[in-house]
N, CA, C and O of each residue as an XYZ file, in Angstrom:
300
protein
N       0.854     -1.091      0.026
C      -0.269      0.102      0.058
C       0.811      1.117      0.183
O       1.840      1.069      0.857
N       0.317      2.136     -0.684
C       1.285      3.183     -1.228
C       1.058      4.716     -0.524
O       0.375      5.433     -1.254
N       1.489      5.369      0.746
C       1.149      6.374      1.564
C       1.854      7.358      0.897
O       2.743      7.208      0.058
N       1.123      8.937      1.584
C       1.160      9.553      0.997
C       2.778     10.415      1.591
O       3.168      9.864      2.621
N       3.507     11.331      1.242
C       4.803     11.539      1.640
C       4.550     12.033      3.342
O       5.433     12.199      4.184
N       2.880     12.218      3.542
C       3.258     12.248      5.119
C       3.223     11.551      5.834
O       3.611     11.727      6.989
N       2.578     10.168      5.231
C       2.533      8.743      5.511
C       0.942      8.973      6.624
O       0.628      8.320      7.619
N       0.219     10.114      5.975
C      -1.082      9.884      6.890
C      -2.581      9.603      5.795
O      -3.726      9.785      6.207
N      -2.332      9.257      4.738
C      -2.915      8.638      4.081
C      -2.587      7.670      3.027
O      -1.386      7.446      2.872
N      -3.360      7.099      2.330
C      -3.146      6.392      1.386
C      -3.038      7.006     -0.250
O      -3.988      7.652     -0.692
N      -2.094      6.811     -0.907
C      -1.771      7.681     -1.887
C      -2.467      6.806     -2.942
O      -2.164      5.616     -3.035
N      -3.620      7.504     -3.934
C      -4.340      7.106     -4.837
C      -4.390      7.520     -6.075
O      -5.291      7.301     -6.885
N      -2.943      8.419     -6.304
C      -2.868      9.303     -7.688
C      -2.461      8.620     -8.628
O      -2.756      9.048     -9.744
N      -1.582      7.224     -8.547
C      -1.837      6.410     -9.712
C      -2.979      5.661    -10.075
O      -2.815      4.655    -10.766
N      -4.169      6.016     -9.695
C      -5.412      5.127     -9.837
C      -6.204      6.557    -10.035
O      -6.663      7.214     -9.101
N      -6.300      7.033    -11.880
C      -7.439      7.920    -12.217
C      -8.663      8.098    -11.699
O      -9.124      9.190    -11.366
N      -9.442      6.607    -11.586
C     -10.190      6.353    -11.262
C     -10.635      6.928     -9.685
O     -11.764      6.846     -9.202
N      -9.681      7.400     -9.174
C     -10.057      7.735     -7.515
C      -9.452      8.823     -7.919
O      -8.275      8.525     -7.717
N      -9.459     10.196     -8.480
C      -9.180     11.189     -8.322
C     -10.020     12.450     -7.911
O      -9.839     13.641     -7.656
N     -11.610     11.019     -8.029
C     -12.524     12.348     -6.550
C     -12.198     11.732     -5.491
O     -12.656     12.304     -4.501
N     -11.816     11.137     -5.336
C     -11.154     10.412     -3.596
C     -12.398      9.305     -3.581
O     -12.433      8.558     -2.604
N     -13.230      9.182     -4.414
C     -14.382      7.911     -3.705
C     -14.742      6.835     -4.713
O     -15.028      7.062     -5.889
N     -14.697      5.552     -4.093
C     -14.707      4.308     -4.942
C     -16.226      4.279     -5.306
O     -17.201      4.045     -4.592
N     -16.145      4.548     -6.460
C     -17.711      4.524     -7.281
C     -17.774      3.042     -7.569
O     -17.303      2.712     -8.657
N     -18.299      2.027     -6.753
C     -18.379      0.654     -7.120
C     -19.810      0.108     -7.804
O     -20.794      0.790     -7.518
N     -19.964     -0.692     -8.406
C     -21.161     -0.854     -9.398
C     -22.103     -2.048     -8.574
O     -23.095     -2.393     -9.216
N     -21.900     -2.788     -7.103
C     -22.661     -3.380     -6.265
C     -21.952     -3.634     -4.981
O     -20.803     -3.241     -4.779
N     -22.599     -4.240     -4.197
C     -22.112     -4.456     -2.900
C     -20.835     -4.827     -3.021
O     -20.032     -3.977     -2.637
N     -20.344     -5.928     -3.474
C     -19.337     -6.774     -3.249
C     -18.546     -6.404     -4.601
O     -17.836     -7.317     -5.021
N     -18.550     -5.653     -5.074
C     -18.029     -5.185     -6.543
C     -16.897     -4.448     -6.378
O     -17.066     -3.377     -5.797
N     -15.522     -4.781     -6.808
C     -14.492     -4.281     -6.523
C     -13.758     -2.751     -7.586
O     -12.651     -2.215     -7.536
N     -15.141     -2.434     -8.571
C     -14.543     -1.632     -9.661
C     -13.982     -0.556     -9.501
O     -13.290     -0.271    -10.479
N     -13.955      0.430     -8.437
C     -12.577      0.979     -8.603
C     -12.044      1.538     -7.430
O     -11.485      2.610     -7.199
N     -12.511      0.035     -6.362
C     -11.371      0.314     -5.270
C     -10.673     -1.197     -5.250
O     -10.430     -1.712     -4.159
N     -10.337     -1.933     -6.565
C      -9.579     -2.951     -6.394
C      -8.379     -2.746     -6.172
O      -7.864     -3.500     -5.347
N      -7.523     -1.698     -6.794
C      -6.487     -1.459     -6.403
C      -6.063     -1.037     -5.051
O      -4.855     -0.862     -4.887
N      -6.755     -0.872     -4.194
C      -6.975     -0.421     -2.223
C      -7.043     -2.016     -1.645
O      -7.179     -2.257     -0.446
N      -6.939     -2.976     -2.596
C      -7.188     -4.143     -1.952
C      -6.306     -4.806     -1.197
O      -5.599     -5.575     -1.849
N      -6.066     -4.769      0.170
C      -4.704     -5.626      0.527
C      -4.880     -6.989      0.938
O      -3.829     -7.626      1.003
N      -6.394     -7.871      1.360
C      -6.387     -9.175      1.322
C      -7.692     -9.585      1.131
O      -8.370     -8.845      0.418
N      -8.341    -10.799      1.687
C      -9.427    -11.075      1.159
C      -9.372    -12.737      2.784
O      -8.455    -13.421      3.237
N     -10.441    -12.681      2.986
C     -10.742    -14.001      3.686
C     -10.761    -13.521      5.389
O     -10.809    -14.144      6.449
N     -10.693    -12.005      4.987
C     -10.612    -11.564      6.617
C     -12.304    -11.322      7.727
O     -12.522    -11.602      8.906
N     -13.123    -10.745      6.739
C     -14.652    -11.169      7.421
C     -14.759     -9.667      7.274
O     -14.585     -8.949      6.290
N     -15.059     -9.418      8.400
C     -15.392     -8.090      8.830
C     -14.280     -7.492      9.549
O     -13.879     -8.032     10.580
N     -13.776     -6.498      9.135
C     -12.561     -6.012     10.108
C     -12.593     -4.380     10.329
O     -12.642     -3.431      9.547
N     -12.541     -4.503     11.795
C     -12.950     -2.967     11.841
C     -11.236     -2.346     12.344
O     -11.158     -1.157     12.651
N     -10.423     -2.901     12.375
C      -8.858     -2.374     12.616
C      -7.868     -2.896     11.535
O      -8.103     -4.044     11.157
N      -7.237     -2.522     11.199
C      -5.587     -3.056     10.709
C      -4.701     -1.842     11.656
O      -4.949     -0.636     11.664
N      -3.755     -2.457     12.329
C      -2.687     -1.966     12.585
C      -1.394     -2.395     12.817
O      -1.118     -3.498     13.290
N      -0.786     -1.750     12.573
C       1.325     -2.154     12.248
C       1.567     -2.227     13.811
O       1.356     -1.291     14.583
N       2.145     -3.749     14.239
C       3.001     -3.717     15.024
C       4.057     -3.284     15.329
O       4.579     -3.049     14.239
N       5.119     -2.864     16.500
C       6.090     -2.510     16.595
C       7.425     -3.404     16.135
O       8.637     -3.195     16.075
N       6.518     -4.527     15.841
C       7.493     -6.102     14.850
C       7.564     -5.723     13.343
O       8.333     -6.224     12.522
N       6.541     -4.659     13.090
C       6.663     -4.316     12.019
C       5.501     -5.010     10.727
O       5.427     -4.660      9.549
N       4.759     -5.986     11.386
C       3.648     -6.466     10.907
C       2.791     -6.165     11.251
O       2.705     -5.520     12.296
N       1.549     -6.572     10.360
C       0.124     -6.227     10.302
C      -0.464     -7.513     10.957
O      -0.269     -8.727     10.894
N      -1.698     -6.202     11.955
C      -2.324     -7.076     12.500
C      -4.019     -6.666     12.279
O      -4.575     -5.587     12.484
N      -4.642     -8.091     11.738
C      -5.642     -7.390     11.598
C      -7.174     -8.082     12.281
O      -7.477     -9.267     12.141
N      -7.857     -7.257     12.881
C      -8.782     -7.931     13.853
C     -10.038     -8.266     12.836
O     -10.313     -7.616     11.827
N     -10.702     -9.365     13.301
C     -11.810     -9.918     12.543
C     -13.305    -10.535     13.222
O     -13.640    -11.719     13.183
N     -13.909     -9.675     13.698
C     -15.250    -10.098     14.042
C     -15.927    -11.110     13.135
O     -16.921    -11.778     13.420
N     -15.383    -11.121     12.235
C     -16.202    -12.454     11.817
C     -15.391    -14.217     12.144
O     -15.938    -15.315     12.038
N     -14.125    -13.938     12.503
C     -13.357    -15.239     12.598
C     -13.074    -14.893     14.489
O     -12.280    -15.702     14.967
N     -13.508    -14.051     15.309
C     -13.094    -13.786     16.399
C     -11.831    -13.921     17.076
O     -11.527    -14.207     18.234
N     -10.834    -13.485     15.489
C      -9.700    -14.108     15.771
C      -8.762    -12.422     15.752
O      -9.503    -11.529     15.341
N      -7.571    -12.012     16.059
C      -6.655    -11.152     15.098
C      -5.653    -11.999     14.192
O      -4.911    -12.901     14.581
N      -5.752    -11.660     13.301
C      -4.770    -12.145     12.342
C      -3.051    -10.991     11.923
O      -2.959     -9.808     11.594
N      -1.940    -12.108     12.159
C      -0.564    -11.450     12.019
C       0.218    -11.779     10.420
O       0.752    -12.797      9.980
N      -0.041    -10.185      9.733
C       0.159    -10.679      8.210
C       2.066    -10.284      8.530
O       2.379     -9.499      9.425
N       2.776    -10.746      7.936
C       4.359    -10.134      8.244
C       4.638    -11.183      6.580
O       3.905    -11.932      5.934
N       6.441    -10.588      6.382
C       7.090    -10.880      5.365
C       7.317    -12.316      5.734
O       7.322    -12.813      6.860
N       7.487    -12.832      4.681
C       7.852    -14.392      4.817
C       9.997    -14.025      4.944
O      10.818    -13.281      4.408
N       9.976    -14.995      5.881
C      11.359    -15.321      6.062
C      12.232    -15.679      4.820
O      11.758    -16.319      3.882
N      13.659    -15.199      4.849
C      14.292    -15.115      3.640
C      15.344    -16.809      3.791
O      16.095    -17.153      2.878
């Protein structure tokens, strides 16, 4: 995910469909204009994603009642 220079927002400048900062998707589960923002699937309802001090992303899943840890593969 690309961030703005101040690291406070997601940089959507590479996708002209998001120039208006609105993902005009065609239907509830259609990713017409938000497909470039997709970072994962299968997490269910996710109210929060945070980066931990170890650099990994932690994804809260209300659907599965768990917290997923996403990290780089070991080399």
